[in-house]
VEXZAGU-837420 format. One record per residue (C-alpha): residue number from 1; z, y, x. Coordinates in pm, 1 decimal, always signed. Example, Ala and Ser with C-alpha at 12.3 -4.5 7.8 and 13.67 -1.06 7.14 Angstrom:
// VEXZAGU-837420
ATOM    k        pz        py        px
ATOM    1    +780.0    -450.0   +1230.0
ATOM    2    +714.0    -106.0   +1367.0
//
This chain:
// VEXZAGU-837420
ATOM    k        pz        py        px
ATOM    1    +740.1   +2340.0   -1171.1
ATOM    2    +544.9   +2102.7   -1383.6
ATOM    3    +372.0   +1817.4   -1200.5
ATOM    4     -10.8   +1863.1   -1197.2
ATOM    5    -287.5   +1779.1    -958.7
ATOM    6    -273.1   +1885.1    -680.5
ATOM    7     +89.0   +1929.2    -602.2
ATOM    8    +355.1   +1756.9    -388.3
ATOM    9    +637.6   +1555.0    -536.2
ATOM   10    +957.9   +1421.1    -372.3
ATOM   11   +1033.5   +1078.6    -492.3
ATOM   12   +1297.1    +810.4    -464.6
ATOM   13   +1235.2    +460.9    -599.1
ATOM   14   +1332.6     +91.5    -637.2
ATOM   15   +1043.8    -154.6    -633.1
ATOM   16   +1099.7    -511.7    -745.6
ATOM   17    +872.1    -806.8    -828.4
ATOM   18    +861.3    -919.6   -1191.4
ATOM   19   +1145.3   -1166.4   -1115.1
ATOM   20   +1381.0    -889.4   -1000.8
ATOM   21   +1353.8    -952.3    -624.9
ATOM   22   +1378.5    -631.8    -429.2
ATOM   23   +1068.9    -537.3    -230.1
ATOM   24   +1130.4    -188.2    -126.8
ATOM   25   +1393.1     +87.1    -194.9
ATOM   26   +1342.3    +448.6     -99.4
ATOM   27   +1680.0    +606.8    -124.0
ATOM   28   +1598.3    +924.0     +59.6
ATOM   29   +1337.8   +1147.0    -104.4
ATOM   30    +992.1   +1146.8     +45.7
ATOM   31    +699.2   +1366.1     -34.3
ATOM   32    +371.0   +1244.5    -172.6
ATOM   33     +55.2   +1432.0    -278.5
ATOM   34     -35.3   +1397.9    -647.5
ATOM   35    -416.5   +1416.0    -670.6
ATOM   36    -480.5   +1262.5    -333.7
ATOM   37    -450.3    +923.4    -165.7
ATOM   38     -78.1    +888.5    -150.7
ATOM   39      +6.3    +722.4    -480.9
ATOM   40    -123.4    +450.4    -707.4
ATOM   41    -324.8    +579.5   -1019.6
ATOM   42     -72.6    +443.6   -1259.5
ATOM   43    +213.2    +610.1   -1071.8
ATOM   44     +41.6    +940.7   -1073.8
ATOM   45     -50.5    +915.3   -1443.4
ATOM   46    +318.4    +865.5   -1517.6
ATOM   47    +404.9   +1180.4   -1327.6
ATOM   48    +157.1   +1431.0   -1462.0
ATOM   49    +323.3   +1680.9   -1686.7
ATOM   50    +681.8   +1588.9   -1582.1
ATOM   51    +932.1   +1795.9   -1370.4
ATOM   52   +1204.1   +1738.9   -1115.2
ATOM   53   +1464.8   +1502.9   -1253.0
ATOM   54   +1206.3   +1284.3   -1437.9
ATOM   55   +1302.2    +914.0   -1422.7
ATOM   56   +1087.5    +629.6   -1547.8
ATOM   57   +1036.8    +250.5   -1506.3
ATOM   58    +687.0    +137.5   -1474.3
ATOM   59    +566.3    -228.4   -1514.1
ATOM   60    +252.2    -260.8   -1289.0
ATOM   61     +28.0    -564.1   -1331.7
ATOM   62    -177.6    -662.2   -1015.0
ATOM   63    -484.8    -476.8   -1137.7
ATOM   64    -288.5    -158.5   -1161.7
ATOM   65    -108.4    -206.2    -815.7
ATOM   66    -266.7    -395.7    -527.8
ATOM   67    -522.9    -614.9    -709.0
ATOM   68    -552.9    -979.7    -747.4
ATOM   69    -509.4   -1229.2    -457.0
ATOM   70    -846.9   -1339.1    -313.6
ATOM   71    -839.0   -1666.6    -131.1
ATOM   72   -1188.4   -1577.7     +15.0
ATOM   73   -1001.3   -1318.4    +230.4
ATOM   74    -811.8   -1577.7    +437.3
ATOM   75    -974.1   -1678.2    +755.0
ATOM   76    -895.9   -1928.1   +1033.3
ATOM   77    -976.7   -1801.0   +1384.6
ATOM   78    -948.6   -1972.2   +1728.8
ATOM   79    -621.4   -1915.0   +1883.8
ATOM   80    -776.1   -1819.2   +2220.1
ATOM   81    -916.6   -1484.9   +2103.6
ATOM   82    -562.4   -1356.0   +2033.7
ATOM   83    -301.8   -1221.1   +2274.3
ATOM   84     -42.3   -1472.5   +2388.6
ATOM   85    +231.2   -1284.0   +2197.6
ATOM   86     +55.1   -1309.8   +1855.6
ATOM   87    +315.0   -1377.7   +1581.0
ATOM   88    +326.0   -1387.1   +1206.5
ATOM   89    +331.9   -1042.9   +1056.5
ATOM   90    +112.1    -875.5   +1318.0
ATOM   91    -177.4    -688.3   +1179.0
ATOM   92    -528.3    -615.1   +1300.7
ATOM   93    -780.4    -371.6   +1162.7
ATOM   94   -1115.5    -548.1   +1101.6
ATOM   95   -1219.3    -886.4   +1257.4
ATOM   96   -1048.2    -959.3   +1592.5
ATOM   97   -1272.0    -917.3   +1894.7
ATOM   98   -1435.5   -1254.7   +1963.5
ATOM   99   -1425.3   -1359.2   +1596.1
ATOM  100   -1663.3   -1642.0   +1514.4
ATOM  101   -1651.4   -1593.4   +1135.1
ATOM  102   -1964.5   -1387.7   +1038.7
ATOM  103   -1851.2   -1274.7    +692.9
ATOM  104   -1514.9   -1105.8    +777.2
ATOM  105   -1511.0    -767.0    +607.8
ATOM  106   -1488.8    -496.6    +880.1
ATOM  107   -1283.4    -238.8    +684.7
ATOM  108    -982.3    -462.5    +605.1
ATOM  109    -644.7    -492.9    +769.1
ATOM  110    -563.8    -852.7    +845.3
ATOM  111    -210.3    -990.2    +863.2
ATOM  112    -130.8   -1293.7   +1074.5
ATOM  113     +36.6   -1535.3    +839.5
ATOM  114     +50.0   -1852.1   +1065.9
ATOM  115      +3.1   -1934.5   +1429.8
ATOM  116     -93.0   -2287.3   +1546.3
ATOM  117    -183.3   -2417.3   +1890.9
ATOM  118    -556.6   -2423.9   +1802.9
ATOM  119    -595.8   -2142.3   +1542.0
ATOM  120    -449.0   -1839.5   +1370.5
ATOM  121    -448.0   -1762.6   +1004.5
ATOM  122    -542.2   -1417.0    +901.3
ATOM  123    -499.0   -1283.2    +546.6
ATOM  124    -702.9    -968.6    +435.8
ATOM  125    -523.9    -932.1    +112.9
ATOM  126    -259.8    -659.2     +75.8
ATOM  127     +88.4    -826.3     +97.8
ATOM  128    +159.4    -735.5    -261.7
ATOM  129    -178.1    -858.8    -395.2
ATOM  130    -138.6   -1070.4    -708.2
ATOM  131    +215.1    -958.6    -765.6
ATOM  132    +340.7    -791.0   -1081.5
ATOM  133    +576.7    -502.0    -998.6
ATOM  134    +856.2    -309.8   -1160.4
ATOM  135    +900.9     +37.9   -1022.3
ATOM  136   +1192.3    +259.1   -1109.6
ATOM  137   +1136.3    +608.4    -977.9
ATOM  138   +1293.8    +951.2    -987.8
ATOM  139   +1133.2   +1284.4    -904.3
ATOM  140   +1360.8   +1484.7    -689.0
ATOM  141   +1139.9   +1779.3    -640.1
ATOM  142    +798.8   +1944.7    -700.1
ATOM  143    +611.5   +2205.6    -501.0
ATOM  144    +267.4   +2346.9    -457.1
ATOM  145     +48.2   +2153.1    -210.5
ATOM  146     -82.9   +2339.2     +95.4
ATOM  147    -456.3   +2375.7    +171.0
ATOM  148    -411.5   +2132.6    +455.8
ATOM  149    -249.6   +1870.1    +245.8
ATOM  150    -522.3   +1908.9     -24.9
ATOM  151    -788.1   +1884.7    +234.4
ATOM  152    -629.7   +1574.1    +395.2
ATOM  153    -566.1   +1419.6     +51.2
ATOM  154    -220.6   +1335.8    +175.1
ATOM  155    +111.9   +1477.3    +283.7
ATOM  156    +127.6   +1428.6    +658.5
ATOM  157    +456.4   +1253.6    +673.1
ATOM  158    +418.4   +1028.5    +363.5
ATOM  159    +499.0    +665.1    +428.7
ATOM  160    +201.8    +501.7    +262.2
ATOM  161    +363.1    +157.7    +254.9
ATOM  162    +408.8     +24.2     -87.9
ATOM  163    +287.3    +293.4    -333.8
ATOM  164     -20.1    +405.0    -141.8
ATOM  165    -342.3    +379.4    -329.1
ATOM  166    -573.8    +135.9    -147.9
ATOM  167    -908.4    +285.4     -40.7
ATOM  168   -1184.5    +219.7    -281.9
ATOM  169   -1340.9    -114.7    -221.1
ATOM  170   -1106.0    -232.9     +47.4
ATOM  171    -795.4    -411.2     +91.5
ATOM  172    -519.7    -258.9    +306.5
ATOM  173    -199.1    -333.7    +475.5
//
């Protein structure tokens, strides 16, 4: 079956930064909806018209992946509004309850990057924002998408970690 929108593809990949540092490797095939919210636009474009067995290497600049890094999405919040067990790497959707920063976007997932006695640093950028990427991918299978998948704009079990398309106008995990 030829890949077209909408359909479901099974992919494996290796994702590196522009310096060859491994970021993610998907060795077991996972399904993604082409024509939905599961994949970055440039990844989908490279797949359209291809079939199972297709292999390619994509060089993705930040504007075609997770965008540029925006320093204005880094915030300092009082340590007291966070749970005692707050640690770097934890994530919060929207501003934390008790936030005193009036301009924190509500639809952003914030990652704790540093924890100090008096404050916590929150970063609303995607962890790969500002990073040029090299993606080696292989299509292991192609199938028709179900009505439920098309309606949901996603395959239910897709891991939307690194190749997920960020929602329009927002920065995500």
